[in-house]
Every structure is written in structure tokens, then in C-alpha cells.
C-alpha positions in Angstrom: 71.0 82.4 85.3 69.5 82.2 88.8 71.8 80.8 91.4 70.8 78.8 94.5 69.7 81.3 97.1 72.6 81.9 99.4 72.5 80.8 103.1 72.4 83.6 105.7 75.4 82.0 107.5 78.6 81.7 105.6 80.7 78.7 106.7 84.4 78.2 105.8 85.0 76.5 102.4 84.8 72.8 102.7 86.6 70.3 100.4 83.2 69.5 98.9 82.6 73.2 98.1 86.0 73.6 96.5 85.3 70.5 94.4 82.1 72.0 93.3 83.9 75.2 92.2 86.6 73.2 90.5 84.0 71.3 88.5 82.5 74.5 87.2 85.8 76.4 86.6 87.0 76.8 83.0 89.3 74.0 81.7 91.5 76.6 80.0 91.8 80.4 79.6 90.3 82.3 76.8 93.7 83.4 75.7 96.7 81.1 75.8 99.6 82.8 77.5 102.5 82.2 79.8 101.5 81.4 83.4 101.2 84.6 85.4 102.1 85.2 89.1 99.2 86.4 91.2 99.4 87.8 94.7 96.0 87.6 96.5 96.1 90.1 99.4 93.5 89.0 101.9 94.0 91.2 105.0 91.2 93.1 106.5 91.1 95.3 109.6 87.5 96.4 109.2 84.4 94.5 108.2 84.9 90.7 108.0 83.5 89.4 104.8 83.2 85.7 105.6 83.6 84.9 101.9 87.2 85.9 101.9 88.6 82.3 102.3 86.2 81.3 99.5 87.7 83.9 97.2 91.2 82.7 98.1 90.1 79.2 97.1 88.4 80.4 93.9 91.6 82.0 92.7 93.7 79.0 93.5 91.2 76.8 91.6 91.0 79.1 88.6 94.8 79.3 88.3 95.5 75.6 88.9 92.7 74.3 86.6 93.3 76.7 83.7 97.0 76.9 84.0 96.7 80.7 83.5 98.4 81.7 86.8 99.9 80.6 90.1 98.5 82.1 93.3 100.1 83.2 96.5 97.8 84.4 99.3 99.1 86.8 101.9 97.9 88.9 104.8 101.3 90.6 105.3 101.6 94.2 104.2 105.3 93.7 103.7 104.3 91.8 100.5 103.0 95.1 99.1 106.4 96.8 99.1 107.9 97.5 95.7 110.5 94.8 96.1 108.0 92.1 96.9 105.4 93.2 94.3 108.0 93.2 91.6 107.8 89.4 91.7 104.1 89.4 90.6 102.2 90.2 87.5 98.8 90.8 89.1 97.7 91.9 92.6 94.3 90.8 93.7 92.7 92.7 96.6 90.2 90.4 98.3 87.7 92.3 100.4 90.5 94.3 102.0 88.2 96.4 104.2 89.7 98.9 106.7 88.1 100.4 109.8 85.6 103.3 109.6 85.8 106.2 109.5 89.5 106.6 108.7 89.4 103.9 106.1 93.2 103.2 105.9 94.1 99.6 106.2 97.8 100.3 106.3 97.6 102.6 109.3 95.2 100.1 111.0 97.8 97.3 110.6 100.8 99.5 111.5 99.0 100.5 114.8 97.6 97.1 115.8 100.4 94.6 114.8 102.9 94.2 117.6 105.8 94.0 115.2 105.3 97.7 114.4 105.0 98.8 118.0 108.3 100.7 118.0 107.3 103.0 115.2 106.3 106.6 115.9 103.1 108.0 114.5 105.1 109.9 111.9 106.9 106.7 110.9 103.6 104.8 110.6 102.2 107.6 108.4 105.3 107.5 106.2 105.1 103.7 105.9 101.4 103.9 105.0 102.1 106.6 102.3 104.9 104.4 100.9 102.7 101.3 100.7 100.0 103.3 98.9 102.5 104.7 96.4 103.8 101.1 95.9 100.3 100.0 94.8 99.9 103.0 92.5 103.3 102.5 90.9 102.8 98.7 90.5 99.8 99.3 88.3 100.9 102.5 86.5 104.2 100.9 85.5 102.4 98.1 83.7 101.0 95.5 86.0 97.5 94.4 86.8 95.1 95.1 89.7 92.0 93.0 90.5 89.7 94.4 93.1 87.0 92.1 94.5 83.8 93.3 96.3 84.9 95.4 99.3 88.4 96.0 98.1 88.1 99.8 97.5 87.6 100.2 101.2 91.3 99.5 101.7 92.1 103.2 101.2 88.5 104.4 100.7 89.3 108.1 101.6 92.3 108.3 99.3 91.5 110.1 96.1 94.4 108.7 94.2 93.7 105.1 95.2 90.0 105.2 94.6 90.5 107.0 91.2 92.8 104.2 90.2 90.1 101.6 91.1 87.3 103.7 89.6 85.3 104.7 92.7 85.0 104.8 96.5 82.6 102.7 98.4 79.5 104.7 99.6 77.1 102.2 101.1 75.0 99.2 100.2 71.4 98.3 100.9 70.8 95.0 102.8 71.6 91.6 101.3 68.9 90.7 98.8 68.4 89.1 95.4 70.2 91.3 92.9 69.7 91.3 89.1 72.9 91.9 87.1 73.0 92.5 83.3 75.8 93.0 80.8 76.2 96.6 79.6 77.5 95.6 76.1 76.7 92.0 75.3 79.3 92.2 72.5 82.2 93.1 74.7 84.8 90.3 74.9 84.9 90.4 78.7 81.2 89.5 79.1 81.4 86.6 76.6 80.8 84.3 79.6 77.2 85.5 79.7 76.7 84.4 76.0 74.4 87.3 75.3 71.7 85.8 77.5 69.4 87.2 80.2 70.3 88.5 83.6 72.5 87.0 86.3 70.4 86.8 89.5 72.1 86.1 92.8 72.0 87.2 96.4 74.5 90.0 97.1 75.2 93.3 98.8 74.2 95.8 96.1 77.2 98.1 96.3 76.8 101.8 95.5 79.9 104.0 94.9 80.8 107.6 95.2 83.7 110.0 94.5 85.6 109.1 91.4 82.8 106.8 90.4 80.6 109.7 89.6 82.8 110.5 86.6 82.2 107.0 85.3 85.8 107.0 84.0 85.9 103.3 83.1 84.6 100.7 80.8 81.5 99.3 82.5 80.9 95.5 82.2 78.0 94.7 84.5 75.1 96.8 85.7 72.6 96.0 88.5 68.9 96.7 88.4 67.9 99.3 90.9 64.2 99.2 90.2 62.5 97.3 93.0 65.7 97.3 95.1 65.0 97.4 98.9 66.9 100.6 99.6 65.9 102.5 102.8 68.3 105.3 102.0 66.8 105.8 98.6 70.0 106.8 96.8 70.7 103.7 94.8 68.5 104.9 91.9 70.1 108.3 91.8 72.4 107.2 89.0 73.4 104.2 87.0 74.9 101.5 89.3 77.6 99.4 87.7 79.1 96.5 89.7 82.0 95.6 87.5 84.3 97.5 85.1 87.7 97.8 83.7 90.0 100.7 83.2 93.6 101.4 82.2 95.8 103.1 84.8 99.1 104.4 83.3 100.6 101.4 81.6 98.6 98.9 83.7 95.1 97.7 84.0 92.3 97.5 86.7 89.4 95.0 86.9 86.8 95.6 89.5 84.2 92.9 90.3 81.6 93.4 93.1 79.9 90.0 92.8 79.9 88.5 95.3 79.3 88.5 99.0 78.1 84.9 99.1 80.0 81.7 98.2 77.0 80.4 96.2 77.8 83.0 93.4 81.1 81.3 92.8 79.4 78.0 92.1 78.4 79.5 88.7 80.4 78.5 85.6 79.3 81.8 84.1 80.8 83.9 86.9 84.0 81.8 87.1 84.6 82.3 83.4 83.8 86.0 83.7 86.4 86.3 86.5 89.0 84.4 84.6 88.5 86.6 81.6 88.7 89.7 83.8 91.9 88.7 85.4 93.4 87.9 82.0 92.6 91.4 81.0 94.4 92.7 84.1 97.4 90.5 83.3 97.6 92.1 79.9 96.8 88.8 78.1 93.2 89.5 76.9 93.2 92.6 74.8 89.9 94.5 74.6 88.4 97.9 74.5 88.9 99.5 77.9 88.2 103.1 76.9 85.5 105.1 78.6 82.3 105.1 76.4 
């Protein structure tokens, strides 16, 4: 499936664009289950992925049309406390990029938001540590985490956080046509691709480091690195997966890099893939998530 080539300028989602996504979104989930409660966390302090409001809209549409989940979108770190997270089944991190080089969104927000102006540096660090622990506990105690595109950058220098997700962001070559293939065409979570050829779209071809190098996850999608325009020349150094799943404690993690551009979400294939992935994270779609 080759998608329309994305525009270089990303404009906010229009009612017409949302209607286009709604028309392509699945009518019902692959697995019938009780409606889950999703928190989509869409705060960024670093790079501004202009696709963030589109991702918010995609999750609202997927949940509403399929009936699989309800969606709350938030940019408030207070929604990530244990008390608040306890009300949700799945946390979606939407391109939650932090500032370089520290790469800690919590400290960025605690330092820049006026409502935290009275905190000392030590208190900010303690709050940041507590929020990180809250995320780790949320998943390990049985809930789901969905990380979209730039989400690992939230705490990119944290070994514990990036191990939970499956890798830390390293770099990406420039936006270009990226060819994505299923790793195991028989795996239930790639059923959306129907065993057919590659998914070609315009994207930032993400490369990961750190925990990623252990490949301690079940890979779902792999991108072609042959022919990739990569001035750093490191993309081909190892296999480059762009989506995977992994258990973490009693919970589940689904990472999906596609996509940086809204056009990718106009695909019925990608929308079904996303819905199946989040159903895995919610614990409703059982499948093999062991490391091969």
C-alpha cells in the first residue's frame, strides 16, 4: 500500500480530514471487550511534532467508532500521578518529546510552568522521580502503555523508562519515503496488512539505541534501510524495527513509530493496525509477545 505523498507543511486537523479518517477507521474492534478508558498524554517541551493534534483526533475516532475505548486527552503532568492513572486502563504517549540534551519532560515542565515556581530544585527532582515511578508502576502492575512515534524521548536518558518501552531514540535521517514490512505475516497484530506487500509512506525513519540493541521485544514492523538517505550512515548497522510489543511486569507495551505525517493515518490498514495494537496493550487481544 502506497499512501499519498505527505505535504511538507502540516496543518491542524480539519473537520474534513477527521471525516476522512473516520471513514477509514474500523467499524468494530478485532476482539469484543468492555470499553476501556484511555488517557492520551500530549504534552511536549521539546520538538513540536505538528502531527500531535492529528494523533489525538485519531484516538478519539478509533475509540468512538469501534466502541473499544473512551479517550481523554491531557497536557497536565498531574494526570500521571498514581491516583489519576488508576482511573485508566491504557496510557498513550503522543510524541511527548522533551528538550535536548537532558531529555526529561517532567523536569522541563516543573521548571517552566509557573504553578511549580515555588518548588526547590530538590523538590522538582523528587516530583520528576515520582512521576517516572508512577508510569513504571502503572504498566508493571497490569495496565497498558502505547508509545507513538517520538514518545520515548519523554525520558530518553532514563534506562528504566526506555527499557520498559524497548529502546531510546538515537536519531533519524531526513523525512523521506519509507518502506515498512511485517516481520511475521502470521502474527495476529499485523493481520491488518493481510499478508500483502510493503506499506510505503513518508516518515522520519527512526533509529534507536540503548535497550533497543538487546532487541528484547516482539517485533511487528521493520523498515527497509537499503537505499535510505542517511548521511550519518548508521541506519544499516543493525535491523531497524519501527513497531513492536513487549510485556512489562503484568502489563503490556505497544510501540508504533509510523507516523510523522497525517497522511499515514488516512490508511485503513494503519488504523486497523493501531486499533489491534492498543487492544493488545489493553489486555484484550491476546497474542505471542515473547522475544523471538
